[in-house]
N, CA, C and O atoms as a GROMACS GRO file, in nm:
protein
  612
    1MET      N    1   0.084  -0.117   0.000
    1MET     CA    2   0.000   0.000   0.000
    1MET      C    3   0.089   0.124   0.000
    1MET      O    4   0.185   0.133   0.076
    2ALA      N    5   0.055   0.218  -0.085
    2ALA     CA    6   0.129   0.343  -0.089
    2ALA      C    7   0.098   0.426   0.034
    2ALA      O    8  -0.017   0.435   0.077
    3LYS      N    9   0.198   0.484   0.090
    3LYS     CA   10   0.183   0.567   0.208
    3LYS      C   11   0.158   0.711   0.166
    3LYS      O   12   0.227   0.763   0.078
    4ALA      N   13   0.061   0.774   0.227
    4ALA     CA   14   0.033   0.915   0.196
    4ALA      C   15   0.142   1.002   0.253
    4ALA      O   16   0.206   0.967   0.353
    5ILE      N   17   0.163   1.113   0.190
    5ILE     CA   18   0.264   1.209   0.237
    5ILE      C   19   0.206   1.283   0.356
    5ILE      O   20   0.094   1.334   0.351
    6GLY      N   21   0.283   1.289   0.463
    6GLY     CA   22   0.237   1.362   0.581
    6GLY      C   23   0.236   1.512   0.556
    6GLY      O   24   0.300   1.560   0.463
    7THR      N   25   0.163   1.583   0.638
    7THR     CA   26   0.153   1.727   0.617
    7THR      C   27   0.284   1.795   0.656
    7THR      O   28   0.352   1.753   0.749
    8LYS      N   29   0.316   1.898   0.584
    8LYS     CA   30   0.433   1.980   0.611
    8LYS      C   31   0.386   2.104   0.686
    8LYS      O   32   0.266   2.130   0.697
    9SER      N   33   0.478   2.178   0.737
    9SER     CA   34   0.444   2.300   0.808
    9SER      C   35   0.357   2.390   0.720
    9SER      O   36   0.390   2.416   0.604
   10GLY      N   37   0.248   2.436   0.775
   10GLY     CA   38   0.157   2.522   0.701
   10GLY      C   39   0.054   2.448   0.619
   10GLY      O   40  -0.034   2.510   0.561
   11SER      N   41   0.062   2.316   0.614
   11SER     CA   42  -0.034   2.238   0.536
   11SER      C   43  -0.159   2.211   0.617
   11SER      O   44  -0.158   2.209   0.740
   12LYS      N   45  -0.268   2.190   0.543
   12LYS     CA   46  -0.395   2.150   0.602
   12LYS      C   47  -0.430   2.016   0.543
   12LYS      O   48  -0.398   1.987   0.428
   13GLU      N   49  -0.497   1.933   0.622
   13GLU     CA   50  -0.532   1.800   0.574
   13GLU      C   51  -0.679   1.773   0.603
   13GLU      O   52  -0.728   1.798   0.713
   14LEU      N   53  -0.749   1.722   0.502
   14LEU     CA   54  -0.891   1.690   0.514
   14LEU      C   55  -0.914   1.544   0.482
   14LEU      O   56  -0.853   1.490   0.390
   15LEU      N   57  -1.002   1.479   0.558
   15LEU     CA   58  -1.049   1.344   0.526
   15LEU      C   59  -1.188   1.360   0.466
   15LEU      O   60  -1.278   1.412   0.531
   16ILE      N   61  -1.204   1.315   0.343
   16ILE     CA   62  -1.328   1.331   0.269
   16ILE      C   63  -1.391   1.195   0.245
   16ILE      O   64  -1.327   1.105   0.190
   17ALA      N   65  -1.517   1.179   0.285
   17ALA     CA   66  -1.593   1.057   0.256
   17ALA      C   67  -1.655   1.073   0.118
   17ALA      O   68  -1.727   1.169   0.092
   18ILE      N   69  -1.626   0.978   0.028
   18ILE     CA   70  -1.680   0.983  -0.108
   18ILE      C   71  -1.826   0.939  -0.104
   18ILE      O   72  -1.859   0.834  -0.048
   19GLU      N   73  -1.912   1.019  -0.164
   19GLU     CA   74  -2.054   0.985  -0.171
   19GLU      C   75  -2.096   0.946  -0.313
   19GLU      O   76  -2.160   0.843  -0.332
   20THR      N   77  -2.060   1.026  -0.410
   20THR     CA   78  -2.094   0.998  -0.550
   20THR      C   79  -1.982   1.049  -0.639
   20THR      O   80  -1.894   1.123  -0.596
   21PHE      N   81  -1.987   1.007  -0.766
   21PHE     CA   82  -1.896   1.065  -0.865
   21PHE      C   83  -1.964   1.064  -1.001
   21PHE      O   84  -2.051   0.982  -1.029
   22ASP      N   85  -1.921   1.158  -1.084
   22ASP     CA   86  -1.970   1.171  -1.221
   22ASP      C   87  -1.850   1.161  -1.314
   22ASP      O   88  -1.738   1.197  -1.278
   23GLN      N   89  -1.876   1.111  -1.434
   23GLN     CA   90  -1.770   1.104  -1.534
   23GLN      C   91  -1.816   1.179  -1.659
   23GLN      O   92  -1.933   1.178  -1.695
   24SER      N   93  -1.721   1.245  -1.725
   24SER     CA   94  -1.751   1.311  -1.851
   24SER      C   95  -1.629   1.304  -1.940
   24SER      O   96  -1.519   1.271  -1.896
   25TYR      N   97  -1.650   1.335  -2.067
   25TYR     CA   98  -1.542   1.330  -2.166
   25TYR      C   99  -1.560   1.446  -2.262
   25TYR      O  100  -1.672   1.478  -2.301
   26HIS      N  101  -1.449   1.507  -2.301
   26HIS     CA  102  -1.452   1.621  -2.391
   26HIS      C  103  -1.340   1.603  -2.494
   26HIS      O  104  -1.228   1.567  -2.458
   27ILE      N  105  -1.370   1.628  -2.620
   27ILE     CA  106  -1.267   1.627  -2.723
   27ILE      C  107  -1.287   1.750  -2.809
   27ILE      O  108  -1.400   1.788  -2.841
   28ALA      N  109  -1.175   1.815  -2.847
   28ALA     CA  110  -1.182   1.937  -2.927
   28ALA      C  111  -1.079   1.928  -3.040
   28ALA      O  112  -0.964   1.891  -3.018
   29ASP      N  113  -1.123   1.964  -3.158
   29ASP     CA  114  -1.038   1.961  -3.277
   29ASP      C  115  -0.978   2.100  -3.300
   29ASP      O  116  -1.050   2.194  -3.334
   30HIS      N  117  -0.847   2.112  -3.282
   30HIS     CA  118  -0.776   2.238  -3.303
   30HIS      C  119  -0.678   2.228  -3.419
   30HIS      O  120  -0.584   2.306  -3.429
   31ARG      N  121  -0.701   2.130  -3.508
   31ARG     CA  122  -0.604   2.108  -3.615
   31ARG      C  123  -0.584   2.231  -3.702
   31ARG      O  124  -0.471   2.262  -3.739
   32ALA      N  125  -0.690   2.302  -3.734
   32ALA     CA  126  -0.675   2.419  -3.821
   32ALA      C  127  -0.594   2.529  -3.753
   32ALA      O  128  -0.514   2.597  -3.818
   33GLU      N  129  -0.614   2.549  -3.621
   33GLU     CA  130  -0.546   2.657  -3.551
   33GLU      C  131  -0.406   2.621  -3.504
   33GLU      O  132  -0.311   2.695  -3.529
   34ILE      N  133  -0.392   2.506  -3.438
   34ILE     CA  134  -0.263   2.473  -3.377
   34ILE      C  135  -0.213   2.333  -3.411
   34ILE      O  136  -0.112   2.288  -3.358
   35GLY      N  137  -0.284   2.264  -3.499
   35GLY     CA  138  -0.235   2.135  -3.547
   35GLY      C  139  -0.251   2.018  -3.453
   35GLY      O  140  -0.170   1.925  -3.456
   36ARG      N  141  -0.354   2.019  -3.368
   36ARG     CA  142  -0.372   1.905  -3.279
   36ARG      C  143  -0.518   1.892  -3.236
   36ARG      O  144  -0.599   1.984  -3.252
   37VAL      N  145  -0.549   1.775  -3.181
   37VAL     CA  146  -0.677   1.746  -3.119
   37VAL      C  147  -0.648   1.719  -2.971
   37VAL      O  148  -0.557   1.643  -2.938
   38ASP      N  149  -0.726   1.780  -2.882
   38ASP     CA  150  -0.710   1.759  -2.738
   38ASP      C  151  -0.831   1.685  -2.684
   38ASP      O  152  -0.944   1.708  -2.728
   39ASP      N  153  -0.806   1.595  -2.589
   39ASP     CA  154  -0.919   1.534  -2.520
   39ASP      C  155  -0.896   1.536  -2.370
   39ASP      O  156  -0.783   1.543  -2.323
   40GLU      N  157  -1.005   1.531  -2.296
   40GLU     CA  158  -1.001   1.526  -2.150
   40GLU      C  159  -1.114   1.437  -2.100
   40GLU      O  160  -1.230   1.453  -2.137
   41ALA      N  161  -1.077   1.343  -2.015
   41ALA     CA  162  -1.175   1.265  -1.941
   41ALA      C  163  -1.173   1.320  -1.798
   41ALA      O  164  -1.067   1.348  -1.743
   42ILE      N  165  -1.291   1.333  -1.739
   42ILE     CA  166  -1.302   1.398  -1.608
   42ILE      C  167  -1.383   1.312  -1.513
   42ILE      O  168  -1.488   1.259  -1.549
   43ILE      N  169  -1.334   1.298  -1.390
   43ILE     CA  170  -1.409   1.236  -1.282
   43ILE      C  171  -1.430   1.345  -1.177
   43ILE      O  172  -1.334   1.399  -1.123
   44ASP      N  173  -1.555   1.376  -1.149
   44ASP     CA  174  -1.589   1.471  -1.043
   44ASP      C  175  -1.641   1.392  -0.924
   44ASP      O  176  -1.747   1.331  -0.930
   45ILE      N  177  -1.565   1.395  -0.815
   45ILE     CA  178  -1.601   1.322  -0.693
   45ILE      C  179  -1.667   1.419  -0.596
   45ILE      O  180  -1.616   1.528  -0.572
   46HIS      N  181  -1.782   1.378  -0.542
   46HIS     CA  182  -1.857   1.460  -0.446
   46HIS      C  183  -1.858   1.388  -0.312
   46HIS      O  184  -1.879   1.267  -0.306
   47GLY      N  185  -1.835   1.462  -0.205
   47GLY     CA  186  -1.833   1.400  -0.073
   47GLY      C  187  -1.850   1.501   0.038
   47GLY      O  188  -1.884   1.618   0.016
   48THR      N  189  -1.825   1.453   0.159
   48THR     CA  190  -1.836   1.535   0.280
   48THR      C  191  -1.705   1.526   0.357
   48THR      O  192  -1.645   1.419   0.367
   49ILE      N  193  -1.663   1.638   0.412
   49ILE     CA  194  -1.542   1.641   0.494
   49ILE      C  195  -1.578   1.587   0.632
   49ILE      O  196  -1.660   1.644   0.703
   50VAL      N  197  -1.515   1.476   0.668
   50VAL     CA  198  -1.547   1.414   0.796
   50VAL      C  199  -1.444   1.445   0.905
   50VAL      O  200  -1.472   1.432   1.024
   51ARG      N  201  -1.326   1.487   0.863
   51ARG     CA  202  -1.224   1.521   0.963
   51ARG      C  203  -1.125   1.618   0.901
   51ARG      O  204  -1.090   1.607   0.783
   52ALA      N  205  -1.080   1.713   0.982
   52ALA     CA  206  -0.981   1.812   0.938
   52ALA      C  207  -0.883   1.836   1.052
   52ALA      O  208  -0.914   1.814   1.169
   53ILE      N  209  -0.763   1.882   1.015
   53ILE     CA  210  -0.665   1.915   1.119
   53ILE      C  211  -0.645   2.066   1.122
   53ILE      O  212  -0.673   2.137   1.025
   54ASP      N  213  -0.596   2.113   1.235
   54ASP     CA  214  -0.560   2.253   1.256
   54ASP      C  215  -0.678   2.347   1.231
   54ASP      O  216  -0.792   2.316   1.266
   55GLU      N  217  -0.650   2.461   1.168
   55GLU     CA  218  -0.754   2.561   1.149
   55GLU      C  219  -0.857   2.521   1.044
   55GLU      O  220  -0.957   2.591   1.028
   56ALA      N  221  -0.836   2.412   0.974
   56ALA     CA  222  -0.933   2.364   0.876
   56ALA      C  223  -1.052   2.293   0.944
   56ALA      O  224  -1.145   2.251   0.876
   57LYS      N  225  -1.049   2.280   1.077
   57LYS     CA  226  -1.158   2.214   1.151
   57LYS      C  227  -1.294   2.272   1.118
   57LYS      O  228  -1.394   2.201   1.124
   58ALA      N  229  -1.301   2.400   1.084
   58ALA     CA  230  -1.428   2.464   1.051
   58ALA      C  231  -1.493   2.402   0.928
   58ALA      O  232  -1.612   2.424   0.903
   59LEU      N  233  -1.416   2.326   0.850
   59LEU     CA  234  -1.469   2.263   0.729
   59LEU      C  235  -1.538   2.129   0.755
   59LEU      O  236  -1.604   2.076   0.666
   60GLU      N  237  -1.524   2.074   0.875
   60GLU     CA  238  -1.587   1.944   0.904
   60GLU      C  239  -1.737   1.953   0.881
   60GLU      O  240  -1.803   2.046   0.927
   61GLY      N  241  -1.791   1.854   0.810
   61GLY     CA  242  -1.932   1.849   0.778
   61GLY      C  243  -1.968   1.923   0.650
   61GLY      O  244  -2.082   1.916   0.604
   62LYS      N  245  -1.872   1.994   0.592
   62LYS     CA  246  -1.896   2.070   0.468
   62LYS      C  247  -1.878   1.980   0.346
   62LYS      O  248  -1.823   1.870   0.355
   63ARG      N  249  -1.924   2.028   0.232
   63ARG     CA  250  -1.915   1.957   0.105
   63ARG      C  251  -1.772   1.962   0.050
   63ARG      O  252  -1.696   2.054   0.080
   64ALA      N  253  -1.738   1.862  -0.030
   64ALA     CA  254  -1.608   1.858  -0.098
   64ALA      C  255  -1.629   1.809  -0.240
   64ALA      O  256  -1.710   1.719  -0.265
   65GLU      N  257  -1.556   1.868  -0.331
   65GLU     CA  258  -1.558   1.828  -0.472
   65GLU      C  259  -1.413   1.816  -0.519
   65GLU      O  260  -1.336   1.912  -0.512
   66VAL      N  261  -1.378   1.698  -0.568
   66VAL     CA  262  -1.244   1.674  -0.619
   66VAL      C  263  -1.258   1.638  -0.766
   66VAL      O  264  -1.319   1.537  -0.800
   67SER      N  265  -1.201   1.720  -0.853
   67SER     CA  266  -1.206   1.696  -0.997
   67SER      C  267  -1.073   1.638  -1.043
   67SER      O  268  -0.968   1.697  -1.021
   68LEU      N  269  -1.081   1.522  -1.107
   68LEU     CA  270  -0.963   1.453  -1.157
   68LEU      C  271  -0.971   1.447  -1.308
   68LEU      O  272  -1.075   1.415  -1.364
   69ILE      N  273  -0.861   1.479  -1.374
   69ILE     CA  274  -0.860   1.486  -1.520
   69ILE      C  275  -0.748   1.401  -1.576
   69ILE      O  276  -0.639   1.392  -1.519
   70CYS      N  277  -0.778   1.337  -1.688
   70CYS     CA  278  -0.677   1.264  -1.765
   70CYS      C  279  -0.689   1.316  -1.908
   70CYS      O  280  -0.798   1.312  -1.966
   71SER      N  281  -0.580   1.365  -1.964
   71SER     CA  282  -0.591   1.425  -2.097
   71SER      C  283  -0.476   1.382  -2.187
   71SER      O  284  -0.372   1.333  -2.142
   72LYS      N  285  -0.500   1.402  -2.316
   72LYS     CA  286  -0.400   1.368  -2.415
   72LYS      C  287  -0.412   1.465  -2.531
   72LYS      O  288  -0.521   1.515  -2.561
   73GLN      N  289  -0.300   1.491  -2.596
   73GLN     CA  290  -0.297   1.574  -2.716
   73GLN      C  291  -0.256   1.487  -2.833
   73GLN      O  292  -0.158   1.412  -2.824
   74TYR      N  293  -0.329   1.496  -2.940
   74TYR     CA  294  -0.301   1.420  -3.061
   74TYR      C  295  -0.258   1.520  -3.168
   74TYR      O  296  -0.337   1.603  -3.212
   75HIS      N  297  -0.131   1.511  -3.210
   75HIS     CA  298  -0.077   1.605  -3.309
   75HIS      C  299  -0.103   1.552  -3.450
   75HIS      O  300  -0.121   1.432  -3.471
   76CYS      N  301  -0.103   1.644  -3.544
   76CYS     CA  302  -0.127   1.607  -3.684
   76CYS      C  303  -0.020   1.512  -3.738
   76CYS      O  304  -0.049   1.428  -3.824
   77HIS      N  305   0.102   1.523  -3.688
   77HIS     CA  306   0.211   1.439  -3.734
   77HIS      C  307   0.212   1.308  -3.655
   77HIS      O  308   0.211   1.310  -3.532
   78ARG      N  309   0.214   1.199  -3.724
   78ARG     CA  310   0.212   1.067  -3.658
   78ARG      C  311   0.326   1.055  -3.556
   78ARG      O  312   0.436   1.107  -3.575
   79GLY      N  313   0.295   0.985  -3.447
   79GLY     CA  314   0.396   0.961  -3.345
   79GLY      C  315   0.423   1.078  -3.252
   79GLY      O  316   0.516   1.072  -3.172
   80HIS      N  317   0.345   1.183  -3.261
   80HIS     CA  318   0.368   1.299  -3.177
   80HIS      C  319   0.259   1.322  -3.073
   80HIS      O  320   0.248   1.432  -3.019
   81SER      N  321   0.179   1.220  -3.043
   81SER     CA  322   0.077   1.235  -2.939
   81SER      C  323   0.145   1.235  -2.803
   81SER      O  324   0.249   1.171  -2.784
   82GLU      N  325   0.085   1.306  -2.709
   82GLU     CA  326   0.144   1.312  -2.575
   82GLU      C  327   0.036   1.325  -2.469
   82GLU      O  328  -0.065   1.393  -2.488
   83SER      N  329   0.059   1.257  -2.358
   83SER     CA  330  -0.033   1.265  -2.245
   83SER      C  331   0.006   1.383  -2.158
   83SER      O  332   0.123   1.422  -2.151
   84GLN      N  333  -0.094   1.440  -2.092
   84GLN     CA  334  -0.070   1.547  -1.995
   84GLN      C  335   0.009   1.488  -1.878
   84GLN      O  336  -0.020   1.377  -1.834
   85GLN      N  337   0.106   1.559  -1.828
   85GLN     CA  338   0.183   1.513  -1.713
   85GLN      C  339   0.096   1.519  -1.588
   85GLN      O  340   0.013   1.609  -1.575
   86PRO      N  341   0.113   1.424  -1.495
   86PRO     CA  342   0.039   1.432  -1.368
   86PRO      C  343   0.072   1.563  -1.297
   86PRO      O  344   0.188   1.604  -1.290
   87MET      N  345  -0.031   1.629  -1.245
   87MET     CA  346  -0.011   1.757  -1.175
   87MET      C  347  -0.115   1.772  -1.066
   87MET      O  348  -0.233   1.745  -1.087
   88LEU      N  349  -0.071   1.813  -0.951
   88LEU     CA  350  -0.162   1.855  -0.846
   88LEU      C  351  -0.178   2.005  -0.866
   88LEU      O  352  -0.081   2.080  -0.861
   89MET      N  353  -0.302   2.047  -0.887
   89MET     CA  354  -0.324   2.186  -0.925
   89MET      C  355  -0.364   2.271  -0.804
   89MET      O  356  -0.279   2.304  -0.721
   90THR      N  357  -0.489   2.305  -0.795
   90THR     CA  358  -0.534   2.398  -0.692
   90THR      C  359  -0.629   2.333  -0.593
   90THR      O  360  -0.687   2.227  -0.619
   91ALA      N  361  -0.642   2.398  -0.480
   91ALA     CA  362  -0.742   2.362  -0.378
   91ALA      C  363  -0.793   2.494  -0.323
   91ALA      O  364  -0.715   2.586  -0.300
   92ASN      N  365  -0.922   2.501  -0.301
   92ASN     CA  366  -0.977   2.624  -0.243
   92ASN      C  367  -1.111   2.595  -0.177
   92ASN      O  368  -1.169   2.488  -0.195
   93VAL      N  369  -1.157   2.689  -0.101
   93VAL     CA  370  -1.287   2.680  -0.037
   93VAL      C  371  -1.370   2.795  -0.090
   93VAL      O  372  -1.338   2.912  -0.070
   94LEU      N  373  -1.478   2.760  -0.161
   94LEU     CA  374  -1.568   2.860  -0.217
   94LEU      C  375  -1.708   2.834  -0.166
   94LEU      O  376  -1.762   2.724  -0.182
   95LYS      N  377  -1.768   2.935  -0.104
   95LYS     CA  378  -1.903   2.924  -0.050
   95LYS      C  379  -1.920   2.800   0.038
   95LYS      O  380  -2.021   2.730   0.029
   96GLY      N  381  -1.821   2.772   0.122
   96GLY     CA  382  -1.827   2.662   0.217
   96GLY      C  383  -1.802   2.525   0.157
   96GLY      O  384  -1.820   2.425   0.227
   97THR      N  385  -1.761   2.517   0.031
   97THR     CA  386  -1.730   2.389  -0.033
   97THR      C  387  -1.583   2.383  -0.067
   97THR      O  388  -1.529   2.474  -0.131
   98PHE      N  389  -1.516   2.275  -0.025
   98PHE     CA  390  -1.376   2.253  -0.060
   98PHE      C  391  -1.372   2.198  -0.202
   98PHE      O  392  -1.445   2.105  -0.235
   99LYS      N  393  -1.285   2.256  -0.286
   99LYS     CA  394  -1.271   2.211  -0.424
   99LYS      C  395  -1.124   2.190  -0.455
   99LYS      O  396  -1.039   2.271  -0.417
  100ALA      N  397  -1.094   2.079  -0.524
  100ALA     CA  398  -0.957   2.049  -0.562
  100ALA      C  399  -0.955   2.000  -0.706
  100ALA      O  400  -1.053   1.945  -0.755
  101LEU      N  401  -0.841   2.019  -0.772
  101LEU     CA  402  -0.824   1.982  -0.912
  101LEU      C  403  -0.688   1.918  -0.931
  101LEU      O  404  -0.587   1.970  -0.884
  102ALA      N  405  -0.685   1.803  -1.003
  102ALA     CA  406  -0.559   1.735  -1.031
  102ALA      C  407  -0.566   1.661  -1.164
  102ALA      O  408  -0.672   1.613  -1.204
  103TYR      N  409  -0.452   1.653  -1.232
  103TYR     CA  410  -0.437   1.571  -1.352
  103TYR      C  411  -0.370   1.441  -1.309
  103TYR      O  412  -0.264   1.443  -1.246
  104LEU      N  413  -0.431   1.328  -1.344
  104LEU     CA  414  -0.377   1.197  -1.308
  104LEU      C  415  -0.322   1.126  -1.432
  104LEU      O  416  -0.364   1.154  -1.544
  105PRO      N  417  -0.228   1.032  -1.410
  105PRO     CA  418  -0.186   0.945  -1.520
  105PRO      C  419  -0.302   0.853  -1.560
  105PRO      O  420  -0.394   0.830  -1.481
  106ALA      N  421  -0.298   0.802  -1.682
  106ALA     CA  422  -0.410   0.726  -1.737
  106ALA      C  423  -0.448   0.601  -1.655
  106ALA      O  424  -0.566   0.582  -1.626
  107LYS      N  425  -0.352   0.518  -1.618
  107LYS     CA  426  -0.387   0.392  -1.551
  107LYS      C  427  -0.461   0.412  -1.418
  107LYS      O  428  -0.568   0.354  -1.399
  108PRO      N  429  -0.409   0.494  -1.325
  108PRO     CA  430  -0.486   0.513  -1.201
  108PRO      C  431  -0.618   0.586  -1.226
  108PRO      O  432  -0.717   0.558  -1.159
  109PHE      N  433  -0.620   0.679  -1.322
  109PHE     CA  434  -0.743   0.751  -1.352
  109PHE      C  435  -0.853   0.653  -1.393
  109PHE      O  436  -0.963   0.658  -1.338
  110TRP      N  437  -0.824   0.565  -1.487
  110TRP     CA  438  -0.926   0.473  -1.538
  110TRP      C  439  -0.959   0.363  -1.438
  110TRP      O  440  -1.067   0.304  -1.445
  111ALA      N  441  -0.869   0.332  -1.344
  111ALA     CA  442  -0.896   0.230  -1.243
  111ALA      C  443  -0.981   0.284  -1.128
  111ALA      O  444  -1.052   0.208  -1.063
  112LEU      N  445  -0.975   0.412  -1.104
  112LEU     CA  446  -1.040   0.471  -0.987
  112LEU      C  447  -1.192   0.449  -0.979
  112LEU      O  448  -1.241   0.415  -0.871
  113PRO      N  449  -1.270   0.467  -1.088
  113PRO     CA  450  -1.415   0.445  -1.075
  113PRO      C  451  -1.451   0.305  -1.024
  113PRO      O  452  -1.540   0.292  -0.940
  114LYS      N  453  -1.383   0.203  -1.073
  114LYS     CA  454  -1.411   0.066  -1.027
  114LYS      C  455  -1.370   0.049  -0.880
  114LYS      O  456  -1.436  -0.021  -0.804
  115MET      N  457  -1.260   0.113  -0.841
  115MET     CA  458  -1.216   0.105  -0.702
  115MET      C  459  -1.319   0.170  -0.609
  115MET      O  460  -1.342   0.123  -0.498
  116ILE      N  461  -1.381   0.279  -0.655
  116ILE     CA  462  -1.483   0.347  -0.574
  116ILE      C  463  -1.611   0.264  -0.568
  116ILE      O  464  -1.665   0.242  -0.460
  117THR      N  465  -1.660   0.217  -0.683
  117THR     CA  466  -1.786   0.142  -0.685
  117THR      C  467  -1.774   0.010  -0.611
  117THR      O  468  -1.873  -0.039  -0.557
  118SER      N  469  -1.654  -0.050  -0.606
  118SER     CA  470  -1.635  -0.176  -0.534
  118SER      C  471  -1.623  -0.155  -0.384
  118SER      O  472  -1.634  -0.250  -0.307
  119GLY      N  473  -1.599  -0.030  -0.340
  119GLY     CA  474  -1.582  -0.001  -0.198
  119GLY      C  475  -1.437  -0.007  -0.152
  119GLY      O  476  -1.409   0.023  -0.036
  120ARG      N  477  -1.345  -0.046  -0.241
  120ARG     CA  478  -1.203  -0.050  -0.200
  120ARG      C  479  -1.150   0.089  -0.172
  120ARG      O  480  -1.057   0.106  -0.092
  121VAL      N  481  -1.207   0.190  -0.237
  121VAL     CA  482  -1.174   0.330  -0.210
  121VAL      C  483  -1.302   0.398  -0.168
  121VAL      O  484  -1.399   0.403  -0.244
  122SER      N  485  -1.304   0.451  -0.046
  122SER     CA  486  -1.424   0.519   0.006
  122SER      C  487  -1.394   0.659   0.057
  122SER      O  488  -1.485   0.736   0.086
  123HIS      N  489  -1.265   0.691   0.069
  123HIS     CA  490  -1.224   0.820   0.127
  123HIS      C  491  -1.105   0.878   0.051
  123HIS      O  492  -1.029   0.806  -0.015
  124ILE      N  493  -1.090   1.008   0.064
  124ILE     CA  494  -0.975   1.079   0.009
  124ILE      C  495  -0.916   1.162   0.122
  124ILE      O  496  -0.988   1.229   0.196
  125ILE      N  497  -0.785   1.158   0.133
  125ILE     CA  498  -0.716   1.252   0.220
  125ILE      C  499  -0.655   1.356   0.128
  125ILE      O  500  -0.573   1.324   0.041
  126ALA      N  501  -0.694   1.482   0.146
  126ALA     CA  502  -0.642   1.592   0.066
  126ALA      C  503  -0.551   1.677   0.154
  126ALA      O  504  -0.593   1.725   0.259
  127ASP      N  505  -0.429   1.696   0.110
  127ASP     CA  506  -0.330   1.776   0.181
  127ASP      C  507  -0.304   1.899   0.095
  127ASP      O  508  -0.268   1.887  -0.022
  128TYR      N  509  -0.323   2.017   0.152
  128TYR     CA  510  -0.302   2.140   0.076
  128TYR      C  511  -0.243   2.248   0.164
  128TYR      O  512  -0.253   2.244   0.286
  129ARG      N  513  -0.182   2.345   0.098
  129ARG     CA  514  -0.122   2.459   0.168
  129ARG      C  515  -0.190   2.586   0.120
  129ARG      O  516  -0.202   2.610   0.000
  130ALA      N  517  -0.234   2.666   0.214
  130ALA     CA  518  -0.302   2.790   0.181
  130ALA      C  519  -0.209   2.883   0.104
  130ALA      O  520  -0.092   2.900   0.140
  131GLY      N  521  -0.263   2.942  -0.002
  131GLY     CA  522  -0.187   3.035  -0.083
  131GLY      C  523  -0.210   3.178  -0.039
  131GLY      O  524  -0.294   3.203   0.047
  132PRO      N  525  -0.137   3.271  -0.097
  132PRO     CA  526  -0.150   3.411  -0.058
  132PRO      C  527  -0.284   3.472  -0.100
  132PRO      O  528  -0.331   3.568  -0.039
  133ARG      N  529  -0.345   3.415  -0.203
  133ARG     CA  530  -0.475   3.465  -0.247
  133ARG      C  531  -0.580   3.361  -0.219
  133ARG      O  532  -0.576   3.291  -0.117
  134ARG      N  533  -0.674   3.350  -0.307
  134ARG     CA  534  -0.786   3.258  -0.290
  134ARG      C  535  -0.747   3.112  -0.308
  134ARG      O  536  -0.786   3.026  -0.228
  135ASP      N  537  -0.670   3.082  -0.413
  135ASP     CA  538  -0.632   2.944  -0.441
  135ASP      C  539  -0.519   2.898  -0.350
  135ASP      O  540  -0.433   2.976  -0.310
  136SER      N  541  -0.523   2.771  -0.319
  136SER     CA  542  -0.418   2.709  -0.239
  136SER      C  543  -0.348   2.605  -0.325
  136SER      O  544  -0.397   2.568  -0.432
  137GLU      N  545  -0.234   2.559  -0.278
  137GLU     CA  546  -0.156   2.460  -0.350
  137GLU      C  547  -0.195   2.320  -0.301
  137GLU      O  548  -0.177   2.288  -0.183
  138LEU      N  549  -0.249   2.238  -0.391
  138LEU     CA  550  -0.279   2.099  -0.358
  138LEU      C  551  -0.148   2.023  -0.351
  138LEU      O  552  -0.071   2.024  -0.447
  139ARG      N  553  -0.121   1.957  -0.238
  139ARG     CA  554   0.008   1.892  -0.217
  139ARG      C  555   0.002   1.740  -0.230
  139ARG      O  556   0.100   1.678  -0.271
  140ALA      N  557  -0.112   1.678  -0.195
  140ALA     CA  558  -0.122   1.533  -0.205
  140ALA      C  559  -0.268   1.490  -0.202
  140ALA      O  560  -0.352   1.554  -0.138
  141LEU      N  561  -0.298   1.382  -0.271
  141LEU     CA  562  -0.428   1.316  -0.264
  141LEU      C  563  -0.401   1.169  -0.236
  141LEU      O  564  -0.318   1.106  -0.303
  142TYR      N  565  -0.471   1.114  -0.140
  142TYR     CA  566  -0.454   0.974  -0.101
  142TYR      C  567  -0.592   0.911  -0.105
  142TYR      O  568  -0.682   0.952  -0.032
  143PHE      N  569  -0.609   0.810  -0.191
  143PHE     CA  570  -0.737   0.741  -0.208
  143PHE      C  571  -0.729   0.606  -0.138
  143PHE      O  572  -0.639   0.527  -0.166
  144ALA      N  573  -0.823   0.579  -0.045
  144ALA     CA  574  -0.815   0.456   0.032
  144ALA      C  575  -0.949   0.424   0.097
  144ALA      O  576  -1.044   0.502   0.089
  145SER      N  577  -0.954   0.308   0.160
  145SER     CA  578  -1.070   0.274   0.242
  145SER      C  579  -1.057   0.347   0.375
  145SER      O  580  -0.949   0.395   0.409
  146LEU      N  581  -1.166   0.355   0.449
  146LEU     CA  582  -1.159   0.420   0.580
  146LEU      C  583  -1.060   0.348   0.671
  146LEU      O  584  -0.986   0.413   0.745
  147ASP      N  585  -1.057   0.215   0.666
  147ASP     CA  586  -0.962   0.139   0.748
  147ASP      C  587  -0.818   0.180   0.718
  147ASP      O  588  -0.738   0.198   0.810
  148ASN      N  589  -0.784   0.195   0.590
  148ASN     CA  590  -0.647   0.233   0.554
  148ASN      C  591  -0.615   0.376   0.595
  148ASN      O  592  -0.500   0.406   0.629
  149THR      N  593  -0.713   0.464   0.592
  149THR     CA  594  -0.686   0.602   0.637
  149THR      C  595  -0.663   0.605   0.788
  149THR      O  596  -0.581   0.683   0.836
  150GLU      N  597  -0.733   0.521   0.862
  150GLU     CA  598  -0.715   0.517   1.008
  150GLU      C  599  -0.581   0.456   1.045
  150GLU      O  600  -0.519   0.499   1.142
  151ARG      N  601  -0.535   0.356   0.970
  151ARG     CA  602  -0.404   0.295   0.996
  151ARG      C  603  -0.291   0.392   0.970
  151ARG      O  604  -0.184   0.382   1.030
  152ARG      N  605  -0.314   0.486   0.880
  152ARG     CA  606  -0.213   0.585   0.844
  152ARG      C  607  -0.183   0.678   0.960
  152ARG      O  608  -0.071   0.729   0.972
  153GLU      N  609  -0.281   0.702   1.047
  153GLU     CA  610  -0.265   0.800   1.155
  153GLU      C  611  -0.180   0.750   1.267
  153GLU      O  612  -0.158   0.822   1.364
   0.00000   0.00000   0.00000
């Protein structure tokens, strides 16, 4: 089992119970303008924050939305397709809802829905650091069962 990264100084950590998720797919043809076609598959996870550390305690019981994206660019020239690099993007709290965004590699992205529906993944631990403005830096996402999140502590 992969171990989640512990919080660093200034980081906040939330335990999110997954309730539902939606999937969508988008493809756009930009060949005429920039010579490529882009696609994005998206998983939007909806849940509730069940536990928080430090000053993030005020978020307990609030809604959480974690958007995960897997994308690829297909260039006009054969052999030049490329996948988006994995990236942890932003985390913020808007109108009492925690929102996070990340780009995942293809294999874990496509495996995640089955892991959620089977119950093997029921929670997310989100580790983020507050930024100077509205957006914060998402530092880690850990997907696991409740038992595995409790063993981590």
